[in-house]
Structure formats: C-alpha cells, structure tokens
Backbone as JSON Lines, residues from 0, in Angstrom:
{"i":0,"aa":"S","n":[-59.42,70.16,19.55],"ca":[-60.41,69.44,18.61],"c":[-62.1,69.85,19.87]}
{"i":1,"aa":"F","n":[-62.41,70.08,18.07],"ca":[-64.34,70.75,18.53],"c":[-64.49,72.05,19.11]}
{"i":2,"aa":"A","n":[-62.99,72.7,18.77],"ca":[-62.93,74.19,19.12],"c":[-63.41,74.94,18.11]}
{"i":3,"aa":"R","n":[-63.57,76.58,18.29],"ca":[-64.09,77.21,18.03],"c":[-63.75,78.64,17.5]}
{"i":4,"aa":"I","n":[-62.86,78.52,16.44],"ca":[-62.49,79.49,15.4],"c":[-62.94,80.8,14.97]}
{"i":5,"aa":"A","n":[-63.44,81.98,15.04],"ca":[-64.01,83.13,14.75],"c":[-63.62,84.2,14.26]}
{"i":6,"aa":"E","n":[-64.19,84.79,13.39],"ca":[-64.23,86.49,13.37],"c":[-62.15,87.09,13.54]}
{"i":7,"aa":"C","n":[-61.14,86.27,12.67],"ca":[-59.71,86.23,13.17],"c":[-59.04,86.37,12.13]}
{"i":8,"aa":"E","n":[-57.77,87.08,11.67],"ca":[-56.73,86.71,11.27],"c":[-55.66,86.23,12.2]}
{"i":9,"aa":"I","n":[-55.44,85.04,11.23],"ca":[-53.67,84.14,12.19],"c":[-52.75,84.33,10.94]}
{"i":10,"aa":"P","n":[-52.12,85.82,11.56],"ca":[-51.3,85.63,10.39],"c":[-50.23,84.65,10.95]}
{"i":11,"aa":"D","n":[-49.07,84.38,9.39],"ca":[-47.65,83.5,9.98],"c":[-47.28,82.42,11.01]}
{"i":12,"aa":"V","n":[-48.18,81.73,10.6],"ca":[-48.58,80.63,11.35],"c":[-47.05,79.23,10.95]}
{"i":13,"aa":"D","n":[-46.56,78.74,11.68],"ca":[-45.31,78.02,11.92],"c":[-44.72,77.02,12.83]}
{"i":14,"aa":"L","n":[-45.28,76.2,12.42],"ca":[-45.62,74.74,13.98],"c":[-45.51,73.45,13.28]}
{"i":15,"aa":"D","n":[-45.82,72.55,14.0],"ca":[-45.43,71.47,13.44],"c":[-46.52,70.69,13.31]}
{"i":16,"aa":"S","n":[-47.13,70.57,14.74],"ca":[-48.89,69.84,13.85],"c":[-49.68,70.92,14.38]}
{"i":17,"aa":"L","n":[-51.13,70.94,13.48],"ca":[-52.34,71.64,13.95],"c":[-53.6,71.02,14.08]}
{"i":18,"aa":"T","n":[-54.36,70.45,15.87],"ca":[-55.44,69.26,14.6],"c":[-56.6,70.3,15.52]}
{"i":19,"aa":"L","n":[-57.56,70.02,14.24],"ca":[-58.91,71.12,14.6],"c":[-59.94,69.83,14.24]}
{"i":20,"aa":"A","n":[-59.71,68.85,14.62],"ca":[-60.77,67.92,14.39],"c":[-62.16,68.36,15.32]}
{"i":21,"aa":"G","n":[-63.5,68.08,14.59],"ca":[-64.8,68.55,14.57],"c":[-64.82,69.91,14.9]}
{"i":22,"aa":"A","n":[-63.28,71.34,14.3],"ca":[-63.87,72.43,14.66],"c":[-64.47,73.45,14.31]}
{"i":23,"aa":"S","n":[-65.06,74.37,14.09],"ca":[-66.12,75.33,13.32],"c":[-65.32,76.79,13.56]}
{"i":24,"aa":"V","n":[-64.41,76.59,12.08],"ca":[-64.11,77.9,11.62],"c":[-65.23,78.41,10.78]}
{"i":25,"aa":"R","n":[-64.65,79.91,11.81],"ca":[-66.0,81.14,10.42],"c":[-65.36,82.53,10.14]}
{"i":26,"aa":"D","n":[-64.81,82.99,9.05],"ca":[-64.83,84.18,8.87],"c":[-63.4,84.66,9.55]}
{"i":27,"aa":"V","n":[-62.25,83.75,8.87],"ca":[-61.2,83.36,9.47],"c":[-60.04,84.04,8.36]}
{"i":28,"aa":"L","n":[-58.68,84.33,9.06],"ca":[-57.96,85.06,7.38],"c":[-56.53,83.97,7.63]}
{"i":29,"aa":"I","n":[-55.53,83.1,7.45],"ca":[-55.1,82.47,7.61],"c":[-54.06,82.98,7.17]}
{"i":30,"aa":"S","n":[-53.01,83.34,7.25],"ca":[-51.56,84.01,6.08],"c":[-50.39,83.26,6.41]}
{"i":31,"aa":"G","n":[-49.74,82.88,5.59],"ca":[-47.75,82.46,5.89],"c":[-48.23,81.16,6.56]}
{"i":32,"aa":"I","n":[-48.82,80.52,6.22],"ca":[-49.01,79.05,6.64],"c":[-47.82,78.26,6.59]}
{"i":33,"aa":"R","n":[-47.18,77.78,8.09],"ca":[-46.37,76.63,7.11],"c":[-46.58,75.53,8.8]}
{"i":34,"aa":"A","n":[-46.25,74.58,7.74],"ca":[-46.81,73.22,8.93],"c":[-47.08,71.6,8.6]}
{"i":35,"aa":"T","n":[-46.23,70.62,9.48],"ca":[-46.12,70.2,8.62],"c":[-47.24,69.21,8.45]}
{"i":36,"aa":"R","n":[-48.19,69.29,9.32],"ca":[-50.26,68.6,9.82],"c":[-50.48,69.92,10.34]}
{"i":37,"aa":"L","n":[-52.02,69.74,9.04],"ca":[-53.07,70.25,9.6],"c":[-54.32,69.08,9.08]}
{"i":38,"aa":"I","n":[-55.05,69.15,10.8],"ca":[-55.21,68.03,10.44],"c":[-56.43,68.38,11.34]}
{"i":39,"aa":"A","n":[-57.68,68.26,9.89],"ca":[-59.22,68.63,10.42],"c":[-60.29,68.17,9.98]}
{"i":40,"aa":"P","n":[-60.12,66.71,10.1],"ca":[-61.69,65.81,10.34],"c":[-62.66,66.0,10.7]}
{"i":41,"aa":"N","n":[-64.26,66.02,9.95],"ca":[-65.18,66.43,10.26],"c":[-65.31,67.51,10.79]}
{"i":42,"aa":"S","n":[-64.95,69.05,10.33],"ca":[-64.4,69.96,10.81],"c":[-65.16,71.09,10.27]}
{"i":43,"aa":"A","n":[-65.79,72.25,9.9],"ca":[-66.76,73.11,9.41],"c":[-66.21,74.84,9.35]}
{"i":44,"aa":"W","n":[-66.08,75.1,8.19],"ca":[-65.06,76.37,7.53],"c":[-66.28,76.81,7.08]}
{"i":45,"aa":"R","n":[-66.23,78.28,6.82],"ca":[-67.71,78.61,6.2],"c":[-66.14,80.2,6.4]}
{"i":46,"aa":"T","n":[-66.14,80.89,5.02],"ca":[-66.09,82.07,4.65],"c":[-64.17,82.13,5.18]}
{"i":47,"aa":"V","n":[-63.26,81.22,5.08],"ca":[-62.34,80.91,5.69],"c":[-61.19,81.53,3.64]}
{"i":48,"aa":"T","n":[-60.97,81.9,4.61],"ca":[-59.22,82.61,3.24],"c":[-57.9,81.7,3.8]}
{"i":49,"aa":"I","n":[-57.67,80.86,3.8],"ca":[-55.71,80.91,3.14],"c":[-55.35,81.02,2.28]}
{"i":50,"aa":"N","n":[-54.13,81.77,2.49],"ca":[-53.78,82.74,1.79],"c":[-52.2,82.43,2.14]}
{"i":51,"aa":"G","n":[-51.63,82.25,0.85],"ca":[-49.93,81.66,1.25],"c":[-49.82,80.67,2.09]}
{"i":52,"aa":"G","n":[-48.23,79.48,1.62],"ca":[-47.36,78.81,2.97],"c":[-47.66,77.24,2.54]}
{"i":53,"aa":"R","n":[-47.23,76.89,3.03],"ca":[-46.93,75.68,3.03],"c":[-46.74,74.3,3.84]}
{"i":54,"aa":"L","n":[-47.38,73.42,4.06],"ca":[-48.6,72.31,4.38],"c":[-48.07,70.51,3.3]}
{"i":55,"aa":"A","n":[-47.58,70.23,4.38],"ca":[-47.1,68.4,4.13],"c":[-48.44,68.37,3.89]}
{"i":56,"aa":"T","n":[-49.54,67.76,5.07],"ca":[-50.74,66.97,5.27],"c":[-51.64,68.24,5.27]}
{"i":57,"aa":"L","n":[-52.63,68.02,4.4],"ca":[-53.9,68.47,4.44],"c":[-55.02,67.99,5.26]}
{"i":58,"aa":"E","n":[-55.6,67.14,6.04],"ca":[-56.52,66.18,6.79],"c":[-58.07,67.33,6.94]}
{"i":59,"aa":"L","n":[-58.57,67.05,5.18],"ca":[-60.05,67.59,6.05],"c":[-61.27,66.53,5.46]}
{"i":60,"aa":"S","n":[-61.33,65.42,5.55],"ca":[-61.97,64.33,4.86],"c":[-62.8,64.73,6.0]}
{"i":61,"aa":"G","n":[-64.09,64.21,5.57],"ca":[-65.28,64.34,6.19],"c":[-66.34,66.0,6.73]}
{"i":62,"aa":"A","n":[-65.05,66.51,6.43],"ca":[-65.38,68.48,6.48],"c":[-66.26,68.91,5.61]}
{"i":63,"aa":"E","n":[-67.39,69.87,5.71],"ca":[-67.59,71.11,5.18],"c":[-67.46,72.15,5.16]}
{"i":64,"aa":"L","n":[-66.74,72.71,3.84],"ca":[-66.02,73.45,3.22],"c":[-66.9,74.34,2.85]}
{"i":65,"aa":"D","n":[-67.5,75.74,3.09],"ca":[-68.31,76.71,1.76],"c":[-67.65,78.0,2.28]}
{"i":66,"aa":"G","n":[-67.61,78.75,1.01],"ca":[-66.58,79.92,0.8],"c":[-65.38,80.05,1.07]}
{"i":67,"aa":"V","n":[-64.86,78.96,0.76],"ca":[-63.31,78.75,1.35],"c":[-62.84,79.2,0.14]}
{"i":68,"aa":"E","n":[-61.67,79.65,0.94],"ca":[-60.56,80.12,-0.63],"c":[-59.05,79.93,0.19]}
{"i":69,"aa":"F","n":[-58.65,79.12,-1.33],"ca":[-56.78,78.56,-1.12],"c":[-55.88,79.54,-2.33]}
{"i":70,"aa":"R","n":[-54.76,80.12,-1.52],"ca":[-54.26,80.69,-2.29],"c":[-53.03,81.25,-2.21]}
{"i":71,"aa":"G","n":[-52.6,80.36,-3.7],"ca":[-51.01,80.16,-3.68],"c":[-50.42,79.51,-2.36]}
{"i":72,"aa":"M","n":[-51.15,78.41,-2.16],"ca":[-50.45,77.13,-1.06],"c":[-50.29,75.57,-2.0]}
{"i":73,"aa":"R","n":[-49.02,75.7,-0.86],"ca":[-47.92,74.3,-1.61],"c":[-48.31,72.75,-0.8]}
{"i":74,"aa":"I","n":[-49.45,72.19,-1.25],"ca":[-49.75,71.24,-0.21],"c":[-49.66,69.5,-0.49]}
{"i":75,"aa":"D","n":[-48.51,68.85,-0.07],"ca":[-48.16,67.82,-0.54],"c":[-48.68,66.94,-0.79]}
{"i":76,"aa":"Y","n":[-50.03,66.62,-0.2],"ca":[-51.06,65.7,0.33],"c":[-52.42,66.44,0.58]}
{"i":77,"aa":"A","n":[-53.37,66.34,0.17],"ca":[-54.09,67.4,0.78],"c":[-55.45,65.91,0.16]}
{"i":78,"aa":"N","n":[-56.08,66.01,1.43],"ca":[-57.7,64.88,1.49],"c":[-58.86,65.57,2.2]}
{"i":79,"aa":"L","n":[-59.89,65.7,0.98],"ca":[-60.35,66.0,0.98],"c":[-62.08,64.93,0.56]}
{"i":80,"aa":"S","n":[-61.5,64.19,1.52],"ca":[-62.48,62.19,1.15],"c":[-63.89,62.85,1.85]}
{"i":81,"aa":"M","n":[-64.69,62.53,1.47],"ca":[-65.93,62.05,1.71],"c":[-66.32,63.74,2.3]}
{"i":82,"aa":"S","n":[-65.95,64.6,2.23],"ca":[-66.19,66.09,2.26],"c":[-67.03,66.6,1.72]}
{"i":83,"aa":"T","n":[-67.58,67.67,2.54],"ca":[-68.89,68.53,0.91],"c":[-68.45,69.78,1.2]}
{"i":84,"aa":"V","n":[-68.23,69.72,-0.11],"ca":[-67.4,70.94,-0.28],"c":[-68.29,72.72,-1.6]}
{"i":85,"aa":"T","n":[-68.34,73.46,-1.1],"ca":[-69.33,74.16,-1.72],"c":[-68.74,75.66,-1.92]}
{"i":86,"aa":"D","n":[-68.67,76.34,-3.31],"ca":[-68.44,77.79,-3.02],"c":[-67.06,77.68,-2.9]}
{"i":87,"aa":"V","n":[-66.29,77.01,-3.03],"ca":[-64.39,77.18,-2.7],"c":[-63.26,77.33,-4.41]}
{"i":88,"aa":"R","n":[-62.59,77.58,-4.17],"ca":[-61.94,78.54,-4.72],"c":[-59.86,77.71,-4.39]}
{"i":89,"aa":"F","n":[-59.37,77.23,-5.54],"ca":[-58.16,77.23,-5.66],"c":[-57.13,78.03,-5.91]}
{"i":90,"aa":"V","n":[-56.44,78.72,-5.53],"ca":[-55.5,79.91,-6.69],"c":[-54.32,79.62,-6.51]}
{"i":91,"aa":"D","n":[-53.57,79.28,-6.79],"ca":[-51.91,79.29,-7.68],"c":[-51.57,78.16,-6.43]}
{"i":92,"aa":"C","n":[-51.93,76.95,-6.41],"ca":[-52.05,76.55,-5.29],"c":[-51.61,74.71,-6.62]}
{"i":93,"aa":"R","n":[-50.62,74.31,-5.12],"ca":[-49.35,73.07,-6.11],"c":[-50.09,72.5,-5.09]}
{"i":94,"aa":"F","n":[-50.78,71.02,-5.4],"ca":[-50.7,69.14,-4.91],"c":[-49.54,68.59,-5.46]}
{"i":95,"aa":"G","n":[-49.18,67.65,-4.65],"ca":[-48.62,66.77,-4.68],"c":[-49.54,66.07,-5.12]}
{"i":96,"aa":"S","n":[-50.1,65.04,-4.03],"ca":[-51.6,64.26,-4.05],"c":[-52.48,64.97,-3.78]}
{"i":97,"aa":"L","n":[-53.93,65.18,-4.51],"ca":[-55.2,65.72,-4.49],"c":[-56.41,64.66,-3.72]}
{"i":98,"aa":"D","n":[-56.86,63.75,-2.9],"ca":[-57.87,63.53,-2.87],"c":[-59.19,63.69,-2.71]}
{"i":99,"aa":"L","n":[-60.17,62.87,-3.61],"ca":[-61.28,63.65,-3.13],"c":[-62.27,62.45,-3.05]}
{"i":100,"aa":"P","n":[-62.26,61.13,-2.82],"ca":[-63.06,59.8,-3.46],"c":[-64.44,60.73,-2.35]}
{"i":101,"aa":"E","n":[-65.52,60.01,-3.08],"ca":[-66.37,60.33,-2.03],"c":[-67.07,61.61,-2.05]}
{"i":102,"aa":"A","n":[-66.37,62.5,-1.89],"ca":[-66.47,64.08,-2.23],"c":[-67.09,64.62,-2.76]}
{"i":103,"aa":"A","n":[-68.17,65.5,-1.78],"ca":[-68.89,66.42,-3.03],"c":[-69.24,67.44,-2.83]}
{"i":104,"aa":"L","n":[-68.79,67.45,-4.65],"ca":[-67.97,69.68,-5.07],"c":[-68.5,69.77,-5.0]}
{"i":105,"aa":"T","n":[-69.6,71.05,-4.9],"ca":[-70.37,72.39,-5.43],"c":[-70.05,73.64,-5.77]}
{"i":106,"aa":"R","n":[-69.67,74.11,-7.49],"ca":[-69.63,75.36,-7.31],"c":[-67.86,75.73,-7.18]}
{"i":107,"aa":"V","n":[-66.87,74.75,-7.42],"ca":[-65.75,74.42,-7.1],"c":[-64.9,75.18,-8.25]}
{"i":108,"aa":"T","n":[-63.8,76.23,-7.96],"ca":[-63.11,76.1,-8.88],"c":[-60.87,76.09,-8.77]}
{"i":109,"aa":"F","n":[-60.88,75.84,-9.94],"ca":[-59.12,75.75,-10.12],"c":[-58.99,76.72,-10.66]}
{"i":110,"aa":"E","n":[-58.0,77.85,-10.32],"ca":[-57.15,78.95,-11.5],"c":[-55.66,78.32,-11.17]}
{"i":111,"aa":"G","n":[-55.09,78.34,-12.15],"ca":[-53.58,78.49,-12.43],"c":[-52.71,77.66,-10.94]}
{"i":112,"aa":"C","n":[-53.63,76.53,-11.43],"ca":[-52.93,75.35,-9.76],"c":[-52.13,73.84,-10.72]}
{"i":113,"aa":"H","n":[-51.85,73.1,-10.22],"ca":[-50.52,71.98,-10.59],"c":[-51.48,70.59,-9.56]}
{"i":114,"aa":"A","n":[-51.85,70.13,-9.68],"ca":[-51.8,68.1,-8.93],"c":[-50.68,66.87,-9.75]}
{"i":115,"aa":"D","n":[-49.58,66.71,-9.41],"ca":[-49.66,65.44,-9.65],"c":[-50.55,64.33,-9.96]}
{"i":116,"aa":"E","n":[-51.24,64.32,-8.66],"ca":[-51.9,62.94,-9.13],"c":[-53.34,63.82,-8.79]}
{"i":117,"aa":"V","n":[-54.82,63.27,-9.05],"ca":[-55.45,63.58,-8.53],"c":[-56.99,62.05,-8.06]}
{"i":118,"aa":"D","n":[-57.24,62.16,-6.83],"ca":[-58.31,60.68,-6.55],"c":[-59.55,61.05,-6.89]}
{"i":119,"aa":"S","n":[-60.36,60.01,-7.97],"ca":[-61.19,61.03,-8.36],"c":[-62.15,60.39,-7.64]}
{"i":120,"aa":"R","n":[-61.71,59.06,-7.13],"ca":[-62.5,57.9,-6.77],"c":[-64.2,57.88,-6.16]}
{"i":121,"aa":"G","n":[-65.47,57.75,-6.64],"ca":[-66.71,58.3,-6.14],"c":[-67.05,59.78,-5.86]}
{"i":122,"aa":"L","n":[-65.86,60.38,-6.91],"ca":[-66.52,62.01,-7.46],"c":[-67.32,62.2,-7.28]}
{"i":123,"aa":"R","n":[-68.59,62.94,-6.98],"ca":[-70.09,63.84,-6.64],"c":[-69.47,65.19,-7.2]}
{"i":124,"aa":"S","n":[-69.42,65.73,-8.77],"ca":[-69.63,66.99,-8.3],"c":[-70.88,68.09,-9.35]}
{"i":125,"aa":"Q","n":[-71.02,68.75,-8.87],"ca":[-71.89,69.97,-10.12],"c":[-71.33,71.23,-9.74]}
{"i":126,"aa":"H","n":[-70.61,71.51,-11.08],"ca":[-70.25,73.12,-11.61],"c":[-69.01,72.93,-10.8]}
{"i":127,"aa":"L","n":[-68.3,71.67,-11.24],"ca":[-66.75,71.27,-10.97],"c":[-65.79,72.48,-11.76]}
{"i":128,"aa":"D","n":[-65.48,73.24,-12.1],"ca":[-64.0,73.74,-12.93],"c":[-62.7,72.85,-12.56]}
{"i":129,"aa":"L","n":[-62.32,72.43,-13.67],"ca":[-61.25,72.28,-13.36],"c":[-59.82,72.01,-14.63]}
{"i":130,"aa":"R","n":[-61.07,73.52,-15.64],"ca":[-59.86,74.52,-16.67],"c":[-58.43,74.59,-15.79]}
{"i":131,"aa":"G","n":[-58.51,75.33,-14.21],"ca":[-57.2,75.98,-14.65],"c":[-56.25,74.96,-13.45]}
{"i":132,"aa":"L","n":[-56.8,73.66,-13.7],"ca":[-55.5,72.97,-13.32],"c":[-55.07,71.59,-13.61]}
{"i":133,"aa":"E","n":[-53.88,71.8,-13.79],"ca":[-52.79,70.99,-14.58],"c":[-52.67,70.12,-14.15]}
{"i":134,"aa":"A","n":[-53.52,69.25,-13.81],"ca":[-53.05,67.6,-13.6],"c":[-52.04,66.63,-14.59]}
{"i":135,"aa":"L","n":[-51.52,65.4,-13.76],"ca":[-50.59,64.92,-14.71],"c":[-52.1,63.25,-14.62]}
{"i":136,"aa":"S","n":[-52.37,63.21,-13.28],"ca":[-53.29,61.88,-13.43],"c":[-54.07,62.64,-12.54]}
{"i":137,"aa":"F","n":[-55.7,61.31,-13.35],"ca":[-56.6,61.58,-12.25],"c":[-56.67,59.86,-12.29]}
{"i":138,"aa":"T","n":[-57.25,59.34,-10.92],"ca":[-57.02,58.21,-10.72],"c":[-58.37,57.26,-11.33]}
{"i":139,"aa":"S","n":[-59.89,57.53,-11.9],"ca":[-60.65,57.29,-11.69],"c":[-61.85,58.59,-12.72]}
{"i":140,"aa":"P","n":[-61.21,58.36,-14.39],"ca":[-62.38,59.07,-14.8],"c":[-63.31,59.17,-14.75]}
{"i":141,"aa":"A","n":[-64.03,58.1,-14.88],"ca":[-65.55,58.08,-14.38],"c":[-66.0,59.13,-13.42]}
{"i":142,"aa":"G","n":[-65.23,59.63,-12.46],"ca":[-64.84,60.65,-11.22],"c":[-65.57,62.07,-11.89]}
{"i":143,"aa":"L","n":[-64.94,62.17,-12.75],"ca":[-64.82,63.13,-13.65],"c":[-66.19,63.77,-14.03]}
{"i":144,"aa":"S","n":[-67.72,63.11,-13.94],"ca":[-68.39,63.01,-14.66],"c":[-68.89,64.93,-13.53]}
{"i":145,"aa":"G","n":[-69.66,65.5,-15.01],"ca":[-70.23,66.76,-14.52],"c":[-69.13,68.43,-14.46]}
{"i":146,"aa":"A","n":[-68.09,67.52,-14.03],"ca":[-66.32,68.54,-14.5],"c":[-66.81,69.2,-15.89]}
{"i":147,"aa":"T","n":[-66.12,69.95,-15.82],"ca":[-65.65,71.05,-16.58],"c":[-64.28,71.35,-16.97]}
{"i":148,"aa":"L","n":[-63.82,70.42,-18.28],"ca":[-62.28,70.45,-18.61],"c":[-62.2,71.29,-19.91]}
{"i":149,"aa":"T","n":[-61.06,71.33,-19.75],"ca":[-60.98,72.42,-21.74],"c":[-60.09,71.2,-21.81]}
{"i":150,"aa":"T","n":[-60.1,71.12,-23.77],"ca":[-60.12,70.5,-24.45],"c":[-59.17,69.89,-24.77]}
{"i":151,"aa":"R","n":[-57.54,70.45,-24.56],"ca":[-56.43,70.4,-23.99],"c":[-56.35,68.94,-22.98]}
{"i":152,"aa":"Q","n":[-56.89,69.57,-22.08],"ca":[-56.95,68.27,-20.74],"c":[-57.6,66.87,-21.29]}
{"i":153,"aa":"V","n":[-58.54,66.8,-22.08],"ca":[-58.98,66.28,-22.84],"c":[-58.23,65.29,-23.39]}
{"i":154,"aa":"E","n":[-57.85,65.87,-24.33],"ca":[-57.16,65.03,-24.93],"c":[-56.01,64.39,-24.45]}
{"i":155,"aa":"Q","n":[-55.31,65.01,-23.63],"ca":[-53.83,64.29,-22.44],"c":[-54.19,63.04,-21.99]}
{"i":156,"aa":"H","n":[-55.61,63.04,-21.35],"ca":[-56.39,62.33,-20.7],"c":[-57.39,61.35,-21.21]}
{"i":157,"aa":"S","n":[-57.05,61.45,-22.53],"ca":[-58.38,60.52,-23.62],"c":[-57.94,58.96,-23.11]}
{"i":158,"aa":"T","n":[-56.66,58.82,-23.54],"ca":[-56.52,57.14,-23.19],"c":[-57.35,56.82,-21.66]}
{"i":159,"aa":"P","n":[-56.72,57.3,-20.5],"ca":[-58.09,57.26,-19.45],"c":[-58.85,56.99,-19.73]}
{"i":160,"aa":"L","n":[-60.12,57.99,-20.37],"ca":[-61.05,58.41,-20.19],"c":[-62.12,57.49,-20.74]}
{"i":161,"aa":"A","n":[-61.6,57.69,-22.29],"ca":[-61.67,55.83,-23.26],"c":[-61.68,54.4,-22.28]}
{"i":162,"aa":"M","n":[-60.46,53.95,-21.37],"ca":[-60.23,53.19,-20.62],"c":[-61.59,53.48,-20.12]}
{"i":163,"aa":"A","n":[-61.75,54.54,-19.29],"ca":[-62.85,53.79,-18.23],"c":[-63.97,54.01,-19.12]}
{"i":164,"aa":"L","n":[-64.73,54.53,-19.79],"ca":[-65.75,54.13,-20.78],"c":[-65.83,52.66,-21.68]}
{"i":165,"aa":"G","n":[-64.99,52.24,-20.97],"ca":[-64.83,50.8,-22.46],"c":[-64.53,50.31,-23.17]}
{"i":166,"aa":"I","n":[-63.53,51.77,-24.03],"ca":[-63.0,51.49,-25.74],"c":[-61.36,50.64,-25.13]}
{"i":167,"aa":"R","n":[-61.25,50.0,-25.73],"ca":[-60.02,49.76,-26.15],"c":[-58.63,49.92,-26.85]}
{"i":168,"aa":"V","n":[-57.88,50.81,-26.23],"ca":[-56.6,52.0,-27.17],"c":[-55.42,50.74,-27.66]}
{"i":169,"aa":"L","n":[-55.71,50.89,-28.36],"ca":[-54.53,50.15,-28.89],"c":[-53.27,50.92,-30.02]}
{"i":170,"aa":"E","n":[-51.93,50.69,-29.9],"ca":[-51.49,51.49,-31.43],"c":[-51.67,50.91,-32.42]}
C-alpha cells in the first residue's frame, strides 16, 4: 500500500493478487498481466500503459487516472466508481462489467471494446467517446449525458433511453 512505482517496465506479470491501494504509478509499461485481482483504490496513475492480459477484478475506485491506456485487456469486473479519469484510452478491451458510478470522465475513448454491462449511475463526463464500445446494457441511460454514441448504439438502447426521459414505450 502507498507504494511508488515509476519509470519502469513490468513484463509478463502472473500472480493471484496485487494490492496497490493509495499507490503512485507513473511512467510505467505493464505487459501481459494475468491476475485474479489488481486492487488499487485511491491510487494515482499517470502515463501508464497496460498492454495485454487478463484480470478477473480491476479495483480502481476513487483512483486518479491521467494519460493511461488499456490495450488488449480482458477484465471480468472493472470498478472505477468515484474515480477521476482523464485522457484515458481503452483499445480492444473486453469487460464483463464496467462500473462507473459517480466517476468523472474527461477525454476518454473506447476503440474496439465490448462490455456486457456498464454501470453509468451518476457518471459525469466531458468528451466521453463511447462509439467504440459495444455495450449490451447501461444501468442508467441518464448517466450518458455528455457522451458521444453512434446512431446504431442509440437505436440499440432507444427503449431504456426513452424510459429515462419519462417516455412510455409500448408495443
């Protein structure tokens, strides 16, 4: 806890659990990580790339992420609740559940990503580009305010979006 990891490469990490609560992670390249749990609440990540791998749980609640890129990751459960996420890219990632309640996202993009469920309750965003995120469901369409979606995504989620606006949808 409260570790400082800076200016290094961490290749082929294979472990059960890594706890970085309150840690500072700066200018780091992590590649090929395989872990049951990466637990890093209230941590600060700046200029970090996580390239390839599999995480059962990624716990980043209350964390600050700035200039971070997740590339080619499979994450069963990602928790970014109450986190501050700025200039972050998710590329070719697959999420089981992506939890973003009460998070603040600024200039965040998804490219070639998939999520079974996105918890968007209380999400605050500016320049959030979800066009590259194929999501099966959003728990709170109202939390998508400020996000960019494709026409197809809006059509796919039209009923929940309408219901969030108080529109009754009947067959």
